[in-house]
N, C-alpha and C positions, 0 to 999 in steps of 0.2 A: 621388500618395498616395490620392486619392479613388477611383481605380479599382482599387486593390489589395485583394485579399482579406485580411482580418485574422484571424490565429489567435492564441489565447492558449494558452501551453504551461506547465503547472506542473511543478515539479521539473526545471527546464531547466538546472541548473548542471552536470549530468554524466549519464552513462549514457543510458538510453532517451530522456529528455527532451531532452538536448543533441543526440543523433542525430536526433530527430524535428524539432527546430527547424532543423537544418542541411538536412534533406531537404525540408522545407516551403519554406525560403528558396530552395533550388535550383530549386524548381518555381514560384517567383514569389509565394509568400505573404509578407505582412508579419507578422512574428512579435513578439508581446509576451511576454517571458520572465518567469516568476515562479519565485522560489526564495528560500531563506534566505541564500545566500552572495552578497553583492553583487559582490565582485570577479570571481567566475566568470561571472555572468550579464551584468555590464557589459562584460566583455571579449568574450563571445560575441555580444552584441547589436551591438557595434561591428563585429565581423567580418562579420556577416550583414546589417548595416544594419537592425536591428530596434530594439526598445525593451525596457526592463526595469523591474521593480518588485520590491523586496524583499518577500517575503510568506511567512509560515508558515501553511500552509493549515489547520492544526488550530486556529488562532485565528479564530473566526468574525467577530469585530469587525474584525480586520485584513483578512480577505478582503473584507468589505463595503467597507471604506475604499479598498482597492486597486482593486476593481471600479469604484467610483464615479469614481476618477481616470481609469481606462482608458476607461470609457464616455464620459466627458466629451470625450476626444480622439477616440474611435472609437465612435460610436453604433451602428454595425453590426459585429457579431462573427459571422463566418461559421463559425468553428471554435473549439471549446474542447477541449483535450486534458488530461484529468485523469490526470496521470502521477505526481505526487508520491507517494512512498512510502518507508517505512523497513522494515528487516528486523525479524523477530520470531522468531528461532531459539531453540529450547528448548521444553520442555513447559509445560503450564499449571501444573504443580506445582513447576517448577524456576526459572522466570523471576521477576523482581521484579514486583510489582503495577504499579509505574510503567511498566514496559515494556508490559504488556498495555494500559494506558490510552493510552499514546503511539501504539502501533501502530493501535489502533482509531480514535483521533481523526484520525490522519494518513491511513491507507490507506482508510478508509471515509468518515468524516464530512467529511474535507477535500474530497472530490469532491462531496458533497452541498452543502456551503456554496458551493463555486465554481459549481456548476450553478445554484443559486438566485440567486447574486449577478450572474452574467453573463447570466441569462435575458432581461432586457430587450434587450440587444444582439443576442442570438440571434433573438429574436422580430422585431426590426427588420429583420434580414437575411432572414428567412423571409417577410416580408410581400410582397404584390403579386406572387405567383407565384415568389418566390425560395425558397431553402432554406438551412438551417444544420445544423451537425453537432456532436455531442458524442462524443468518444472517451474511454471509460473504460478505462485500461490496468489490467486486472484481473490475472489470473495463472491458470495451471492449478490453483494452490492453491485457487482459488475453487470448484473442483468436486471436490476431493479432501480428505478429512479426514487431513491429513498431521501426525501427532502430533509428529515432531521439530521442527516449526515451528508449534505449536498456535496461538499468538496471531495469527501471520501468516495462517494458513489460515482462521481464524474471521473475521478482518477482511475477507479477500478473498471469502469466502462472502457476507458482508453486502454488499460492494461489487458483486458480480455480481447479487444480488437487486435492489439499488438500480438498477443499470444496466438490467436487463430491465424493471423496473417503469416507469422513466423513459421507456424506448423506447415503451411502450404509451401512456403519458400524453401525450407530445409529438408523436407521429406525425401526428396530424390537423392540427397546426400547421406541418407540413413542417419540423420540427426532428427530425433523424434521430440516434438514439443507437446507438453501436457499442461492443461489448465485445470487446476484444482480449486474448486469454489466452495469454501467452508461457509456455513452460516455463522451465527454468533459463537465466538470462542472465548472462553475465560482465560486471559493471560495477564501479564504484568501491566501492559499498556492498554489493554481492552478489558473492561470489567463489566460486561453486560448484566451480570446477576445483580449488580447494585445500581446500574445506571438506566436500564430499561424500566419503563413505568408500567408496562403491562405484564401481569404475572403469568399469562399464558405463554408469551414469548420467552420468558425466563426459563420455562420448562424445556425448551429446545436448545439451550446453551450447552455446548460440548467442550471437552477438554483438548488441550494441544496434542496429547498423545494419540488421540483418535485421528487427528489430521495427519500426524506424522506417519502413522501406519498406512493411511490412504495414499499419501504421496509415494511411499515405497511400492505399494501395490500397483499404482498407476504406471510406474516405471516397469516393474516386473511383468505386468500383463499388457503393457503398451496401450493403455486406455487414454484416449485423447482428451476427454473432458469429463470430469467427475464432480458431482455436487454432494456435499456431506453436511448433515444427513440429507438423504434424498427427500424425506418428508419432514416438514412441509415446504422446504425451500424450492424444490424443483417445480412444484405446483404453482408457487407464487411467481416464479420466473415465467412460466407459461402464461399466467394471468396477466403479467405485465405486458406481454405482446398482444394479448387478445382484448383486454379491457383496462388500458392504462389509467383511465380516469378513476376507476374503482380502487386500484392499487394505490394511487396517489392519495386518495381520501383515507385509506387504511393506514398509510404511513404515519399520519399525524396521531392516530390512536395508539399505534404500536411503537411509537418513537421513544425518545429519552425523557427523563425528568427535566423540567425547565432549567434547572441549575447546571446541567451538563453542557459544557462548551469547551472546545479546544482552542 
């Protein structure tokens, strides 16, 4: 156990978080799984010989308590994967106010609280010539003002700015921060193959396993920011910066079916 690299993965009960934990375990990492659903992470931890802690990342006090327990067992944390997230489909004028708050607190602030809480373990791993890593699983929505999922896009914009700022802040300490920006991914909580109304966009939906492999490669190759898949999402991100009005119009055409609302 002492020689194993320790990774903390949030939102590990399903989707990208579960796939990432499995990929890390396959490559020899010892994973500590964080999520709200105990039965799911307990079963996964048993399967991959890891550990688990029930944690709702939008609760700062709970994050601090969980981090204290994990750091007591593992003073060195080589990797933190901030993956926990919730959907926020609908416009800013149609969704409930509670949805806006929940999405912001989970998708943005949850990563902030986790980074701060686990920073002592990351610093311990980075001392004496070592290094540590934080991966923030953002989204292409962090670069595109996608009105059909307004609250989600806004939270992801904030998360990307946080990730980039944190990268600049911690680099001198040999703690490297990576932003991974997936496009539409089919998971338990996000089902774009059935909710997207445009058949063209449904062709670019990817699986959680592909994102998990990208996360691990970003750490191994020290890539600061990665979009997956590169086409067409990176091009759309560039278009957002150059012709935002055009992208805003296309958002309505490539959005969700009218009945999709969180």
